[in-house]
N, CA, C and O of each residue as an XYZ file, in Angstrom:
888
protein
N      17.413     59.345     -6.749
C      17.419     58.090     -5.944
C      16.048     57.758     -5.331
O      15.551     56.632     -5.347
N      15.466     58.896     -4.769
C      14.082     58.796     -4.055
C      13.018     58.338     -5.191
O      12.109     57.551     -4.928
N      13.189     58.836     -6.326
C      12.228     58.555     -7.307
C      12.324     57.080     -7.809
O      11.326     56.432     -8.123
N      13.597     56.598     -7.861
C      13.749     55.197     -8.258
C      13.137     54.289     -7.163
O      12.560     53.236     -7.435
N      13.302     54.765     -5.904
C      12.840     53.878     -4.734
C      11.351     53.905     -4.749
O      10.758     52.884     -4.400
N      10.659     54.994     -5.126
C       9.243     55.058     -5.195
C       8.735     54.174     -6.321
O       7.780     53.431     -6.097
N       9.309     54.204     -7.514
C       9.012     53.370     -8.635
C       9.174     51.852     -8.224
O       8.328     51.017     -8.542
N      10.198     51.573     -7.569
C      10.397     50.124     -7.136
C       9.392     49.605     -6.200
O       8.980     48.449     -6.297
N       8.936     50.516     -5.190
C       7.911     50.142     -4.328
C       6.625     49.839     -5.023
O       5.994     48.814     -4.766
N       6.203     50.783     -5.965
C       5.086     50.550     -6.793
C       5.110     49.299     -7.530
O       4.135     48.548     -7.503
N       6.202     49.019     -8.211
C       6.333     47.750     -8.968
C       6.172     46.610     -8.033
O       5.517     45.631     -8.391
N       6.716     46.665     -6.872
C       6.645     45.548     -5.879
C       5.201     45.305     -5.484
O       4.697     44.183     -5.462
N       4.522     46.508     -5.149
C       3.051     46.266     -4.805
C       2.190     45.812     -5.957
O       1.222     45.093     -5.709
N       2.453     46.162     -7.168
C       1.711     45.683     -8.394
C       1.946     44.144     -8.565
O       1.012     43.418     -8.907
N       3.214     43.647     -8.322
C       3.542     42.316     -8.393
C       2.844     41.536     -7.280
O       2.386     40.422     -7.535
N       2.745     42.036     -6.121
C       1.909     41.435     -5.032
C       0.577     41.291     -5.366
O       0.008     40.236     -5.084
N      -0.123     42.362     -6.030
C      -1.451     42.283     -6.350
C      -1.713     41.199     -7.400
O      -2.741     40.522     -7.380
N      -0.729     41.055     -8.339
C      -0.930     40.010     -9.394
C      -0.848     38.619     -8.751
O      -1.428     37.658     -9.257
N      -0.175     38.531     -7.717
C      -0.125     37.181     -7.154
C      -1.191     36.831     -6.157
O      -1.274     35.702     -5.672
N      -2.037     37.856     -5.846
C      -3.102     37.657     -4.841
C      -4.501     37.304     -5.569
O      -5.547     37.853     -5.224
N      -4.439     36.337     -6.614
C      -5.725     36.105     -7.232
C      -6.600     35.192     -6.324
O      -6.086     34.556     -5.404
N      -7.818     35.144     -6.576
C      -8.748     34.348     -5.820
C      -9.480     33.390     -6.768
O      -9.673     33.718     -7.938
N      -9.876     32.256     -6.300
C     -10.706     31.321     -7.188
C     -11.915     30.937     -6.287
O     -11.796     30.405     -5.183
N     -13.064     31.258     -6.867
C     -14.219     30.913     -6.084
C     -15.309     30.216     -7.008
O     -15.227     30.292     -8.233
N     -16.197     29.624     -6.450
C     -17.266     28.938     -7.154
C     -18.179     28.173     -6.445
O     -18.410     28.469     -5.272
N     -18.787     27.145     -7.023
C     -19.844     26.393     -6.271
C     -19.643     24.907     -6.682
O     -19.209     24.612     -7.796
N     -19.959     24.026     -5.790
C     -19.959     22.591     -5.914
C     -21.445     22.045     -6.125
O     -22.305     22.314     -5.286
N     -21.717     21.344     -7.153
C     -23.010     20.763     -7.401
C     -22.941     19.334     -6.991
O     -22.082     18.610     -7.493
N     -23.869     18.830     -6.028
C     -23.885     17.548     -5.486
C     -24.909     16.714     -6.212
O     -26.092     16.972     -5.992
N     -24.600     15.749     -7.048
C     -25.402     14.771     -7.742
C     -25.566     13.620     -6.966
O     -24.583     12.890     -6.838
N     -26.768     13.271     -6.347
C     -26.790     12.093     -5.443
C     -27.974     11.248     -5.839
O     -28.832     11.692     -6.602
N     -28.030     10.015     -5.320
C     -29.223      9.137     -5.436
C     -29.885      9.125     -4.159
O     -29.390      9.662     -3.169
N     -31.034      8.504     -4.156
C     -31.922      8.349     -2.908
C     -31.082      7.799     -1.776
O     -30.313      6.851     -1.939
N     -31.257      8.433     -0.605
C     -30.551      7.880      0.544
C     -29.109      8.444      0.828
O     -28.536      8.203      1.891
N     -28.572      9.175     -0.131
C     -27.316      9.833      0.067
C     -27.463     11.252      0.552
O     -28.229     12.056      0.021
N     -26.678     11.525      1.603
C     -26.751     12.823      2.209
C     -25.282     13.323      2.559
O     -24.825     13.266      3.701
N     -24.618     13.800      1.505
C     -23.264     14.303      1.752
C     -23.216     15.488      2.710
O     -24.046     16.390      2.591
N     -22.288     15.522      3.645
C     -22.133     16.686      4.590
C     -21.388     17.801      3.762
O     -20.189     17.680      3.508
N     -22.093     18.847      3.365
C     -21.500     19.802      2.463
C     -20.241     20.439      2.968
O     -19.265     20.568      2.228
N     -20.246     20.844      4.232
C     -19.144     21.586      4.811
C     -17.967     20.661      5.237
O     -16.986     21.109      5.831
N     -18.102     19.430      4.928
C     -16.962     18.531      5.106
C     -16.383     18.109      3.770
O     -15.616     17.155      3.639
N     -16.826     18.924      2.749
C     -16.266     18.690      1.377
C     -15.051     19.606      1.213
O     -15.041     20.768      1.620
N     -14.026     19.010      0.590
C     -12.699     19.633      0.352
C     -12.561     20.015     -1.064
O     -12.962     19.262     -1.951
N     -11.965     21.248     -1.337
C     -11.682     21.702     -2.641
C     -10.235     22.156     -2.606
O      -9.804     22.741     -1.613
N      -9.444     21.893     -3.703
C      -8.042     22.287     -3.770
C      -7.710     22.408     -5.190
O      -8.422     21.934     -6.075
N      -6.551     23.088     -5.413
C      -5.957     23.358     -6.721
C      -4.687     22.584     -6.821
O      -3.865     22.619     -5.905
N      -4.501     21.887     -7.905
C      -3.225     21.168     -8.241
C      -2.534     21.797     -9.433
O      -3.109     21.828    -10.521
N      -1.288     22.313     -9.262
C      -0.546     22.873    -10.424
C      -0.432     21.919    -11.567
O      -0.254     20.711    -11.412
N      -0.546     22.530    -12.745
C      -0.479     21.759    -14.009
C       0.785     22.223    -14.800
O       0.988     23.433    -14.896
N       1.576     21.403    -15.325
C       2.709     21.969    -16.269
C       3.694     22.647    -15.488
O       4.157     22.146    -14.464
N       4.069     23.878    -15.971
C       5.158     24.569    -15.413
C       4.676     25.487    -14.243
O       5.498     26.194    -13.659
N       3.476     25.487    -13.925
C       3.022     26.301    -12.823
C       3.519     25.887    -11.452
O       3.376     24.714    -11.105
N       4.088     26.764    -10.658
C       4.732     26.510     -9.457
C       3.839     27.176     -8.326
O       3.567     28.377     -8.347
N       3.410     26.321     -7.356
C       2.493     26.826     -6.289
C       3.130     26.943     -5.051
O       2.570     27.611     -4.181
N       4.363     26.329     -4.787
C       4.960     26.206     -3.359
C       4.101     25.471     -2.517
O       3.223     24.740     -2.973
N       4.325     25.639     -1.207
C       3.689     24.779     -0.121
C       3.444     25.595      1.087
O       4.134     26.579      1.356
N       2.466     25.184      1.807
C       2.326     25.754      3.142
C       3.349     25.103      4.089
O       3.803     23.979      3.878
N       3.691     25.871      5.152
C       4.648     25.363      6.175
C       4.051     24.187      6.969
O       2.859     24.226      7.273
N       4.774     23.211      7.296
C       4.317     22.113      8.146
C       3.934     22.756      9.593
O       4.464     23.794      9.992
N       3.069     22.117     10.254
C       2.530     22.626     11.522
C       2.091     21.375     12.356
O       2.279     20.226     11.956
N       1.524     21.669     13.485
C       1.019     20.610     14.372
C      -0.446     20.798     14.509
O      -0.925     21.907     14.746
N      -1.159     19.732     14.363
C      -2.655     19.730     14.406
C      -3.074     18.717     15.499
O      -2.267     17.956     16.032
N      -4.352     18.759     15.786
C      -4.963     17.851     16.718
C      -6.183     17.180     16.221
O      -7.036     17.875     15.668
N      -6.378     15.784     16.369
C      -7.544     15.134     16.158
C      -7.916     14.380     17.419
O      -7.256     13.408     17.787
N      -8.942     14.814     18.061
C      -9.296     14.273     19.460
C     -10.254     13.145     19.329
O     -11.081     13.094     18.418
N     -10.123     12.195     20.299
C     -11.090     11.101     20.486
C     -11.971     11.503     21.716
O     -11.510     11.706     22.840
N     -13.251     11.592     21.385
C     -14.211     11.896     22.403
C     -15.535     11.256     22.158
O     -16.136     11.466     21.104
N     -16.029     10.454     23.127
C     -17.327      9.781     22.803
C     -17.316      8.799     21.714
O     -18.291      8.611     20.986
N     -16.124      8.133     21.603
C     -15.919      7.225     20.491
C     -16.063      7.846     19.076
O     -16.510      7.249     18.097
N     -15.629      9.111     19.106
C     -15.699      9.927     17.805
C     -14.386     10.687     17.591
O     -13.796     11.248     18.514
N     -13.977     10.675     16.365
C     -12.801     11.487     16.049
C     -13.230     12.825     15.623
O     -14.094     13.007     14.765
N     -12.594     13.768     16.255
C     -12.966     15.278     16.027
C     -11.669     16.011     15.694
O     -10.719     15.926     16.472
N     -11.590     16.716     14.589
C     -12.699     16.840     13.434
C     -12.693     15.497     12.693
O     -11.731     14.730     12.720
N     -13.849     15.265     12.020
C     -13.970     14.109     11.202
C     -13.106     14.169      9.857
O     -12.580     13.164      9.380
N     -13.007     15.479      9.277
C     -12.059     15.658      8.190
C     -11.032     16.776      8.538
O     -11.408     17.890      8.901
N      -9.804     16.457      8.422
C      -8.845     17.410      8.800
C      -7.831     17.624      7.626
O      -7.385     16.659      7.006
N      -7.488     18.885      7.346
C      -6.645     19.420      6.211
C      -5.298     19.835      6.843
O      -5.239     20.674      7.742
N      -4.187     19.189      6.315
C      -2.752     19.555      6.863
C      -1.891     19.659      5.707
O      -2.146     18.962      4.725
N      -0.830     20.501      5.703
C       0.208     20.462      4.781
C       1.173     19.317      4.901
O       1.267     18.781      6.005
N       1.898     18.879      3.908
C       2.844     17.763      4.023
C       3.911     18.071      5.084
O       4.313     19.223      5.248
N       4.341     17.088      5.765
C       5.347     17.239      6.783
C       4.753     17.653      8.186
O       5.509     17.797      9.147
N       3.502     17.825      8.284
C       2.813     18.189      9.511
C       2.565     16.909     10.382
O       2.450     15.773      9.923
N       2.496     17.273     11.754
C       2.285     16.265     12.751
C       0.871     16.411     13.325
O       0.360     17.513     13.524
N       0.269     15.248     13.580
C      -1.096     15.348     14.175
C      -1.027     14.558     15.529
O      -0.686     13.377     15.601
N      -1.396     15.355     16.608
C      -1.581     14.752     17.868
C      -2.984     14.071     17.946
O      -3.956     14.628     17.436
N      -3.095     12.853     18.591
C      -4.272     12.117     18.791
C      -4.564     11.924     20.183
O      -4.415     10.785     20.626
N      -4.988     12.915     21.015
C      -5.350     12.771     22.419
C      -6.516     11.858     22.468
O      -7.323     11.784     21.542
N      -6.597     11.148     23.582
C      -7.740     10.304     23.971
C      -8.594     10.899     25.108
O      -8.077     10.917     26.225
N      -9.754     11.353     24.968
C     -10.485     12.014     26.009
C     -11.505     10.989     26.520
O     -12.377     11.376     27.299
N     -11.455      9.755     26.148
C     -12.446      8.793     26.613
C     -11.883      8.030     27.794
O     -10.668      8.016     27.989
N     -12.724      7.400     28.579
C     -12.259      6.626     29.721
C     -11.934      5.217     29.293
O     -11.696      4.354     30.137
N     -11.920      4.972     28.034
C     -11.631      3.626     27.429
C     -10.385      3.714     26.508
O      -9.966      4.815     26.150
N      -9.834      2.634     26.150
C      -8.651      2.552     25.348
C      -9.072      2.544     23.813
O     -10.102      1.995     23.423
N      -8.168      3.212     22.974
C      -8.368      3.153     21.552
C      -6.953      2.803     20.926
O      -5.890      2.920     21.536
N      -7.089      2.369     19.655
C      -5.849      2.041     18.843
C      -6.245      2.473     17.411
O      -6.904      1.802     16.616
N      -5.716      3.745     17.213
C      -5.907      4.471     15.922
C      -4.832      3.877     14.981
O      -3.696      3.595     15.362
N      -5.299      3.706     13.687
C      -4.386      3.211     12.617
C      -4.870      3.586     11.271
O      -6.029      3.953     11.073
N      -3.965      3.489     10.340
C      -4.362      3.705      8.925
C      -3.496      2.689      8.099
O      -2.342      2.394      8.407
N      -4.141      2.208      7.069
C      -3.386      1.435      6.024
C      -3.224      2.193      4.672
O      -2.861      1.607      3.652
N      -3.498      3.473      4.710
C      -3.431      4.329      3.477
C      -1.946      4.355      3.020
O      -1.034      4.603      3.809
N      -1.761      4.099      1.764
C      -0.385      4.075      1.040
C       0.417      5.381      1.298
O      -0.060      6.482      1.022
N       1.561      5.232      1.799
C       2.462      6.309      1.987
C       2.248      6.994      3.403
O       3.120      7.721      3.880
N       1.154      6.755      3.999
C       0.909      7.350      5.285
C       0.350      6.315      6.341
O      -0.386      6.706      7.247
N       0.676      5.117      6.224
C       0.233      4.054      7.128
C       0.895      4.221      8.434
O       2.069      4.578      8.542
N       0.067      3.936      9.485
C       0.536      4.045     10.878
C      -0.283      3.252     11.914
O      -1.446      2.941     11.657
N       0.275      2.935     13.022
C      -0.387      2.213     14.043
C       0.069      2.781     15.380
O       1.213      2.599     15.796
N      -0.892      3.504     16.070
C      -0.498      4.086     17.298
C      -0.426      3.180     18.492
O       0.099      3.516     19.553
N      -1.043      1.888     18.238
C      -1.076      0.925     19.381
C      -2.211      1.283     20.303
O      -2.885      2.291     20.093
N      -2.429      0.507     21.286
C      -3.502      0.659     22.276
C      -3.056      1.637     23.330
O      -1.975      1.487     23.900
N      -3.871      2.639     23.598
C      -3.453      3.782     24.564
C      -4.802      4.263     25.297
O      -5.886      4.370     24.723
N      -4.589      4.507     26.517
C      -5.707      4.989     27.408
C      -5.869      6.521     27.360
O      -5.190      7.212     26.601
N      -6.816      7.038     28.218
C      -7.052      8.468     28.267
C      -5.803      9.185     28.664
O      -5.034      8.740     29.516
N      -5.614     10.375     27.984
C      -4.420     11.137     28.408
C      -4.026     12.060     27.087
O      -4.865     12.452     26.276
N      -2.727     12.314     27.017
C      -2.225     13.117     25.905
C      -2.291     12.398     24.634
O      -2.397     13.031     23.584
N      -2.232     11.074     24.653
C      -2.354     10.353     23.465
C      -0.992     10.217     22.695
O       0.058     10.332     23.327
N      -0.988      9.989     21.432
C       0.077      9.770     20.645
C       0.075     10.671     19.364
O      -0.914     11.350     19.090
N       1.180     10.666     18.600
C       1.177     11.584     17.440
C       1.929     10.825     16.330
O       2.681      9.868     16.516
N       1.594     11.433     15.059
C       2.266     10.879     13.851
C       2.491     11.973     12.892
O       1.660     12.876     12.790
N       3.570     11.948     12.178
C       4.004     12.973     11.134
C       3.712     12.423      9.808
O       4.112     11.299      9.502
N       2.966     13.231      8.925
C       2.546     12.773      7.599
C       3.405     13.514      6.565
O       3.403     14.740      6.450
N       4.134     12.679      5.827
C       5.109     13.341      4.834
C       4.684     13.110      3.491
O       5.303     13.681      2.593
N       3.643     12.296      3.189
C       3.272     12.011      1.830
C       1.873     12.517      1.515
O       0.913     12.238      2.233
N       1.782     13.278      0.410
C       0.382     13.878      0.115
C      -0.539     12.835     -0.262
O      -0.180     11.851     -0.909
N      -1.758     13.037      0.144
C      -2.760     12.021     -0.261
C      -3.840     12.026      0.787
O      -3.832     12.855      1.697
N      -4.778     11.094      0.661
C      -5.951     10.975      1.519
C      -5.633      9.764      2.574
O      -5.269      8.646      2.207
N      -5.802     10.108      3.787
C      -5.530      9.092      4.848
C      -6.798      8.765      5.546
O      -7.456      9.624      6.134
N      -7.162      7.416      5.470
C      -8.352      6.951      6.108
C      -7.925      6.438      7.602
O      -7.156      5.485      7.726
N      -8.399      7.037      8.581
C      -8.043      6.680     10.006
C      -9.216      5.901     10.610
O     -10.381      6.281     10.491
N      -8.850      4.797     11.262
C      -9.825      3.961     11.929
C      -9.298      3.536     13.329
O      -8.123      3.699     13.659
N     -10.204      3.006     14.095
C      -9.794      2.487     15.450
C      -9.869      0.946     15.320
O     -10.830      0.385     14.793
N      -8.770      0.276     15.846
C      -8.816     -1.178     15.683
C      -9.649     -1.890     16.775
O      -9.800     -3.111     16.761
N     -10.206     -1.053     17.760
C     -11.059     -1.611     18.760
C     -12.565     -1.341     18.397
O     -13.435     -2.199     18.547
N     -12.804     -0.064     17.903
C     -14.160      0.263     17.609
C     -14.384      0.492     16.162
O     -13.939      1.535     15.684
N     -15.057     -0.400     15.352
C     -15.177     -0.289     13.974
C     -15.913      0.859     13.461
O     -15.732      1.224     12.300
N     -16.801      1.510     14.305
C     -17.568      2.688     13.951
C     -16.819      3.930     13.908
O     -17.317      4.915     13.363
N     -15.675      3.969     14.429
C     -14.883      5.228     14.431
C     -14.090      5.380     13.251
O     -13.429      4.424     12.847
N     -14.083      6.517     12.632
C     -13.411      6.859     11.432
C     -13.135      8.365     11.239
O     -13.832      9.209     11.802
N     -12.164      8.664     10.478
C     -11.954     10.001     10.112
C     -11.079     10.086      8.878
O     -10.504      9.076      8.471
N     -10.961     11.243      8.276
C     -10.087     11.366      7.050
C      -9.124     12.613      7.203
O      -9.497     13.741      7.523
N      -7.933     12.260      6.948
C      -6.981     13.436      6.946
C      -6.426     13.588      5.563
O      -5.982     12.612      4.957
N      -6.445     14.857      5.024
C      -6.054     15.093      3.682
C      -4.644     15.819      3.856
O      -4.578     16.921      4.401
N      -3.556     15.176      3.386
C      -2.279     15.735      3.455
C      -1.983     16.432      2.102
O      -1.913     15.809      1.043
N      -1.817     17.757      2.217
C      -1.765     18.540      0.951
C      -0.353     19.050      0.639
O       0.366     19.630      1.453
N      -0.020     18.751     -0.710
C       1.274     19.390     -1.288
C       1.067     20.681     -1.858
O       2.052     21.376     -2.110
N      -0.167     21.119     -2.110
C      -0.564     22.406     -2.656
C      -0.913     23.329     -1.550
O      -1.464     22.871     -0.550
N      -0.619     24.676     -1.653
C      -1.115     25.541     -0.588
C      -2.483     26.009     -0.755
O      -2.968     26.717      0.128
N      -3.202     25.678     -1.846
C      -4.471     26.213     -2.096
C      -5.580     25.094     -1.840
O      -5.859     24.211     -2.650
N      -6.147     25.264     -0.630
C      -7.168     24.233     -0.320
C      -8.009     24.828      0.707
O      -7.656     25.813      1.356
N      -9.215     24.178      0.867
C     -10.164     24.694      1.923
C     -11.361     23.869      1.869
O     -11.471     22.937      1.071
N     -12.349     24.230      2.790
C     -13.638     23.443      2.868
C     -14.714     24.229      2.037
O     -14.686     25.457      1.965
N     -15.521     23.575      1.506
C     -16.764     24.070      0.943
C     -17.721     24.594      1.990
O     -17.857     23.954      3.032
N     -18.411     25.741      1.780
C     -19.349     26.256      2.781
C     -20.600     25.562      2.743
O     -20.858     24.832      1.786
N     -21.435     25.726      3.729
C     -22.703     25.098      3.741
C     -23.704     25.433      2.641
O     -24.634     24.675      2.363
N     -23.488     26.567      2.040
C     -24.237     26.898      0.915
C     -23.674     26.402     -0.416
O     -24.097     26.833     -1.489
N     -22.701     25.477     -0.317
C     -22.054     24.773     -1.503
C     -21.048     25.611     -2.251
O     -20.524     25.182     -3.279
N     -20.754     26.858     -1.728
C     -19.782     27.727     -2.318
C     -18.381     27.561     -1.677
O     -18.246     27.099     -0.544
N     -17.300     27.974     -2.486
C     -15.937     27.957     -1.861
C     -15.246     29.145     -2.502
O     -15.609     29.682     -3.549
N     -14.145     29.515     -1.707
C     -13.198     30.522     -2.118
C     -11.751     30.198     -1.671
O     -11.454     29.907     -0.513
N     -10.873     30.277     -2.717
C      -9.472     29.930     -2.402
C      -8.744     31.354     -2.651
O      -8.963     31.976     -3.690
N      -7.960     31.791     -1.757
C      -7.173     33.112     -1.872
C      -5.711     32.960     -2.074
O      -5.128     31.894     -1.877
N      -5.109     34.095     -2.488
C      -3.753     34.311     -2.735
C      -3.164     33.185     -3.651
O      -2.126     32.590     -3.362
N      -3.860     32.948     -4.715
C      -3.462     31.931     -5.612
C      -2.561     32.580     -6.721
O      -2.889     33.598     -7.331
N      -1.435     31.915     -6.913
C      -0.458     32.354     -7.942
C      -1.000     32.048     -9.318
O      -1.368     30.914     -9.623
N      -1.044     33.115    -10.173
C      -1.660     32.891    -11.558
C      -0.973     31.738    -12.314
O       0.251     31.620    -12.254
N      -1.691     30.935    -12.985
C      -1.164     29.782    -13.627
C      -2.291     28.811    -14.021
O      -3.472     29.157    -13.981
N      -1.876     27.537    -14.418
C      -2.804     26.523    -14.806
C      -2.972     25.440    -13.621
O      -1.987     24.988    -13.036
N      -4.141     25.105    -13.346
C      -4.467     24.086    -12.246
C      -5.566     23.270    -12.639
O      -6.421     23.652    -13.439
N      -5.558     21.971    -12.003
C      -6.728     21.197    -11.942
C      -7.498     21.536    -10.702
O      -6.894     21.577     -9.630
N      -8.719     21.771    -10.757
C      -9.543     21.985     -9.550
C     -10.227     20.627     -9.140
O     -10.938     19.952     -9.885
N      -9.902     20.338     -7.845
C     -10.304     18.979     -7.391
C     -11.220     19.081     -6.189
O     -10.951     19.849     -5.266
N     -12.284     18.326     -6.191
C     -13.135     18.372     -5.132
C     -13.442     16.953     -4.519
O     -13.611     16.010     -5.293
N     -13.518     16.774     -3.210
C     -13.708     15.463     -2.540
C     -14.774     15.599     -1.409
O     -14.867     16.575     -0.664
N     -15.500     14.581     -1.383
C     -16.425     14.373     -0.321
C     -16.496     12.864      0.019
O     -16.423     12.021     -0.875
N     -16.646     12.520      1.386
C     -16.775     11.123      1.762
C     -17.661     10.271      1.013
O     -17.411      9.116      0.667
N     -18.811     10.982      0.765
C     -19.845     10.348     -0.058
C     -19.749     10.946     -1.503
O     -20.235     12.042     -1.783
N     -19.128     10.198     -2.347
C     -18.941     10.642     -3.711
C     -17.601     10.703     -4.261
O     -17.424     10.905     -5.463
N     -16.585     10.526     -3.387
C     -15.231     10.413     -3.771
C     -14.625     11.655     -4.266
O     -14.848     12.708     -3.669
N     -13.841     11.616     -5.358
C     -13.081     12.771     -5.879
C     -13.546     13.094     -7.339
O     -13.707     12.186     -8.156
N     -13.747     14.339     -7.630
C     -14.023     14.747     -9.062
C     -12.934     15.888     -9.325
O     -12.423     16.585     -8.448
N     -12.685     15.946    -10.643
C     -11.565     16.781    -11.116
C     -12.028     17.576    -12.271
O     -12.734     17.071    -13.144
N     -11.626     18.870    -12.298
C     -11.926     19.725    -13.326
C     -10.744     20.502    -13.840
O     -10.114     21.225    -13.068
N     -10.419     20.388    -15.089
C      -9.163     21.121    -15.543
C      -8.676     20.799    -16.905
O      -9.215     19.952    -17.617
N      -7.650     21.495    -17.245
C      -7.050     22.452    -16.459
C      -7.786     23.783    -16.479
O      -8.433     24.137    -17.464
N      -7.676     24.513    -15.376
C      -8.318     25.802    -15.216
C      -7.232     26.838    -15.305
O      -6.208     26.700    -14.637
N      -7.408     27.861    -16.094
C      -6.389     28.946    -16.189
C      -6.846     30.012    -15.242
O      -7.957     30.531    -15.344
N      -5.903     30.356    -14.244
C      -6.130     31.435    -13.239
C      -5.317     32.582    -13.665
O      -4.090     32.511    -13.609
N      -5.949     33.688    -14.110
C      -5.217     34.870    -14.415
C      -5.020     35.769    -13.182
O      -5.523     35.461    -12.102
N      -4.282     36.885    -13.351
C      -4.077     37.775    -12.286
C      -5.304     38.176    -11.613
O      -5.350     38.331    -10.392
N      -6.285     38.345    -12.376
C      -7.575     38.807    -11.794
C      -8.440     37.766    -10.995
O      -9.440     38.110    -10.364
N      -8.006     36.518    -11.063
C      -8.603     35.470    -10.360
C      -9.777     34.839    -11.320
O     -10.006     35.235    -12.464
N     -10.474     33.793    -10.650
C     -11.643     33.222    -11.309
C     -12.704     33.172    -10.445
O     -12.508     32.835     -9.277
N     -13.970     33.499    -10.901
C     -15.098     33.533    -10.118
C     -16.161     32.619    -10.895
O     -16.103     32.425    -12.109
N     -17.107     32.097    -10.078
C     -18.173     31.230    -10.601
C     -17.716     29.942    -11.270
O     -18.291     29.504    -12.266
N     -16.689     29.352    -10.715
C     -16.252     28.078    -11.162
C     -17.194     26.981    -10.722
O     -17.415     26.900     -9.514
N     -17.741     26.180    -11.492
C     -18.643     25.082    -11.203
C     -17.884     23.722    -11.250
O     -17.136     23.432    -12.184
N     -18.110     22.942    -10.235
C     -17.565     21.578    -10.134
C     -18.759     20.629     -9.717
O     -19.476     20.907     -8.756
N     -18.915     19.621    -10.401
C     -19.945     18.683    -10.081
C     -19.405     17.466     -9.468
O     -18.454     16.889     -9.996
N     -19.939     17.041     -8.405
C     -19.541     15.706     -7.687
C     -20.717     14.755     -7.656
O     -21.693     14.919     -6.923
N     -20.558     13.745     -8.504
C     -21.635     12.750     -8.693
C     -21.319     11.458     -7.922
O     -20.414     10.673     -8.203
N     -22.182     11.353     -6.926
C     -22.013     10.105     -6.012
C     -22.890      8.977     -6.250
O     -22.952      8.065     -5.426
N     -23.624      8.972     -7.398
C     -24.630      8.010     -7.648
C     -24.050      6.633     -7.834
O     -24.734      5.636     -7.605
N     -22.767      6.555     -8.256
C     -22.062      5.338     -8.475
C     -21.411      4.757     -7.251
O     -20.952      3.616     -7.308
N     -21.337      5.514     -6.078
C     -20.740      5.150     -5.010
C     -21.565      4.163     -4.174
O     -22.791      4.262     -4.120
N     -20.909      3.247     -3.549
C     -21.553      2.323     -2.708
C     -20.815      2.161     -1.311
O     -19.610      1.918     -1.247
N     -21.563      2.302     -0.290
C     -20.996      2.224      1.153
C     -20.321      0.929      1.318
O     -20.903     -0.092      0.951
N     -19.135      0.876      1.842
C     -18.460     -0.532      2.154
C     -17.865     -0.233      3.649
O     -17.650      0.861      4.171
N     -17.685     -1.435      4.128
C     -17.053     -1.405      5.501
C     -15.518     -1.531      5.291
O     -15.011     -1.592      4.172
N     -14.816     -1.567      6.459
C     -13.392     -1.673      6.363
C     -13.057     -2.824      7.347
O     -13.873     -3.224      8.178
N     -11.790     -3.342      7.202
C     -11.152     -4.348      7.972
C     -10.300     -3.708      9.039
O      -9.911     -2.544      8.947
N     -10.007     -4.539     10.105
C      -9.082     -4.077     11.125
C      -7.670     -4.017     10.562
O      -7.406     -4.349      9.407
N      -6.732     -3.552     11.488
C      -5.341     -3.234     11.031
C      -4.627     -4.600     10.560
O      -3.573     -4.535      9.927
N      -5.169     -5.737     10.853
C      -4.625     -6.958     10.376
C      -5.255     -7.458      9.131
O      -5.041     -8.590      8.699
N      -6.050     -6.579      8.553
C      -6.799     -6.998      7.315
C      -7.905     -8.084      7.452
O      -8.252     -8.795      6.509
N      -8.427     -8.152      8.699
C      -9.495     -9.257      8.998
C     -10.731     -8.454      9.531
O     -10.641     -7.301      9.953
N     -11.857     -9.151      9.472
C     -13.112     -8.579      9.954
C     -13.017     -8.325     11.486
O     -12.326     -9.037     12.215
N     -13.723     -7.308     11.918
C     -13.815     -7.054     13.318
C     -14.566     -8.124     14.067
O     -15.476     -8.712     13.483
N     -14.255     -8.431     15.334
C     -15.017     -9.337     16.070
C     -16.345     -8.832     16.415
O     -16.576     -7.632     16.270
N     -17.267     -9.654     16.871
C     -18.600     -9.241     17.233
C     -18.508     -8.040     18.235
O     -17.519     -7.956     18.963
N     -19.501     -7.115     18.293
C     -19.493     -6.003     19.198
C     -19.404     -6.524     20.640
O     -19.977     -7.546     21.017
N     -18.638     -5.738     21.415
C     -18.447     -5.992     22.942
C     -18.601     -4.680     23.641
O     -18.494     -3.621     23.024
N     -18.851     -4.738     24.921
C     -18.983     -3.547     25.713
C     -17.682     -3.104     26.256
O     -17.355     -3.406     27.404
N     -16.911     -2.385     25.463
C     -15.607     -1.858     25.863
C     -15.372     -0.453     25.248
O     -14.324      0.153     25.474
């Protein structure tokens, strides 16, 4: 009986090791003159392909703070079903909103204090703006996959505890949009030196409208 127990433990440990693959690599930024993507605000993630099952991270509570007419952090990564608190640390009022499909919201006008919250149930990219101050913006990535993270300042990335299988490797930056590489086969031993190119030369900076779909009024001191 003891021998069977030892064998079972060894098999369980081996299975755990097989499931603990890592995927690492580098993002190459192809830009044109005047473009300066913030490398460590670049997001990379793996999307399961075919019969690969990746599971999900547990929903949690996150915070995006308003301070100095700036949303902090500028890019936030959350699992589906998570709630984001939006405290206002400014002495003036803000009205955060998004028109992003599946995750649209309008917090209304609120002053300094604990702020308001919203729960995000649909995977996707959420563009967050203020209806009072057009220069305020942020991006929330709502993730259905558990394998995601930020690219480091040296343009490298590492994703850990990846279940072996087939995935599309996806990279996003606010300047350059989204690029996809796949399918990528992830064996039990993991993948190293994966290279993804993000070409932003075709991107053009555009403004956004207010929550009513209209241009912002002229700047005022508020």
